[in-house]
N, C-alpha and C positions, 0 to 999 in steps of 0.2 A: 504494499499499499504506500502511495506517495505521501509525503509530508503534507499536513493540512496547511492551508493559507495562514492560519493563526495557530501559534503553539503555546500561547500564554494568555491567561485571563486574570486581570487585576481588578479586585473588588475594593470599593470603599466599604466601611463597616457601618457607622452610625447612619440611619436613614435608608440603608440598603439591605443589610443583613440583621441589624439590631435596631429595635425600637427604643430610641433614647429621646427624652424630652424633659427639660427641667420643670415643665408644668405639672408633670405627674407628682412631683414633690410639693410644689407650692399650692396646688389645689387641696392638699391635706392641711395646709396652714391657714387658709382663708377661703371664703366663698366669694371674695371681691375680685372679680375677673379683671377689672380695670387696674386694680392695685398690682396684680401679678404681671399684667402686660407693661405697666409703667416700670416696674422693678426690672424686668427682663430686657426692656428696651434702653433704660437709662442708668441702671446701677450694675447688676451682674448681666451686662449686655453680651451680645455675640462677640463684639470686639474685645471685651475684657476676657471672655472665656478663651478666645484665641491666644491670649497671652500665655495661658497655662498650656494650651496645645503646642505652643512654640517653645516651651521649655521653662517658663517662669514657674516657680513653686506656688502653690496655693497660699502658703504662709505670706509670701510677698504680695500676691494679688489681693488677698484679704486685708492686709495691713494698709495697702493703698486705698481701698474702697472704704474701710471703716473710718479712715481719717477724713475722707471726703463726705461720707454719708453716715454719720454716727447714729442717726435715728433708724437706720436699716441694719444695724450690726447683727442682730439675731438672724435675719434672713441671709445676710452675707455669709455668716459662719455656717448656716445650715446648708448652703450650696455645696460646701465641701464635706461637712460632717455627716450629712444625710444623702450624699451623692448617689449611693446605690439605689435609692428610691426613685431616681430619675430613669432608671432602666426598667423597661417593661419586658416583653418577651422577644425572642427572635422573630424575624419576619419570615414566617414559615415557607411561603412560596419561593422566596429567594434562596433560603437555605436548601430547599429541595433541588433547586437548580445547581447550587454548589455541589451537592452530593452527587447529582447526575454527572456533572463534569468530572468530579473526582473519581467516580467509579469507572468512567470511560478511559482513564489513564492515557489520554492523548494530548492533554494540555497541562502545562505547568500553572499552578495556582499561587497567587500572591494577594496580599492585602496591603493597601496603602491608605493610612487613616490619620486624620487630624484628631489627636486624642492626647490627653495629659498622661505623662508617665506615671503619675501618682494614682490616677483612677483606673488605668487600663487593667491592673491586676484583678479588679472586681469583675471585669468582663471575661477574663481568662478562667476564672473560677466558675462563672455562670454559664458559659457557652462552649460546650465540648467541640462544636463544629470548627472552632478556630484552629484545631489540630490538623485540619484538612489542608492548610496552606503550607507550601514549601517555606515561605517566610512571611512574617507580618511586620511591616515597617510602621512604626508609630512616631508621629511628629514630635511628641514630647521627649522621646529618646534622642532623636536626631537633631532637635532644635531647628527644624525646618518644617514649614507647613504648606500644604497646597493652597494656592496654585503656583507656588514658587517652583520653577523648573528644576532647581537644584534637588528638591525632594524627589521628583520623578527620576532624576538622573542617577540616584542611588540604586535603582533597579538595574540599570545598564551597567554601572560600575561594579557592583558587588555580585550580581546574579546573572550577568550576560543576557539580559532581556533585550531583544531587538524590538523597539517600539512599533516598527512597521508590521511586525507579526504578532502584535499583542492587542487584546481588547481591554479597554478600561471602562469601568462602570462606576458612576457617581451620581448622587442626587443633587449636586450643586453645580449650576451651569458654568460658573467661572472655572471650576476645576475641569469640567469636560472640555471647555474651550482651550484651556492650557494644555491638556493632554493631546488634543487634536493638533495644536500647533507643533507639538513635539513628534508627531508621526503616528500616534496611537489611532486605532479605530475606537473612538470614545462614544459611549452610549449614556444619555441622560436618563437616569432611572426614575420612573414614575410608579410602576407597579409590576409584580412579578410576571403576570401573563404577557404583558407587552415585552418585557425583557426576554422572556423565553423565545418569543416570536422573532425578536431581533437577532438573538444568538443562532436560532435555526436558520435564518436567512444567511447568516455568515458561515454556516457550516460547522458551528462549534458542537452541535449535537448530531449524532448519527444513529 
């Protein structure tokens, strides 16, 4: 059998394989939806969280925020201390796809995820399917985050992944665009059924 056009599949984790959302925690703390959205937009924002994804410790991030927003200190601390409560379940349909690719033994499997090094161990303990990957690259360990091309480049440098023969799957459009610019066939994830159809079209399933 000839080599497939694609020999590697690279998955994002949060939002693709794992259902993570800080609202799962903060809905336990209050019924005030507006307060939650204000807090996640202006205090523990996506930009702030990306600081931890890029390698800053939560201790540093929390100290910065509590100095700026002392009235929100309890929620700021809860963001880290109760972080596992932000994890729901695996996204079953996508995990089924991962398992099917793994069982086919025709494609190398990698994960490339923006995730804090301090909180990723919770995911390792929770989700056995992470063992299916040849390597999981975590931004907090590497101190690089998507869409920085240098984070993607680690796949080529360390694991000899040819981007032109790799499929990349992510739920964030800017990351998909960055991957395409580097030569990946990149798919914007919306839901498992559509992803499987996309992969079938590419010949990833047989």
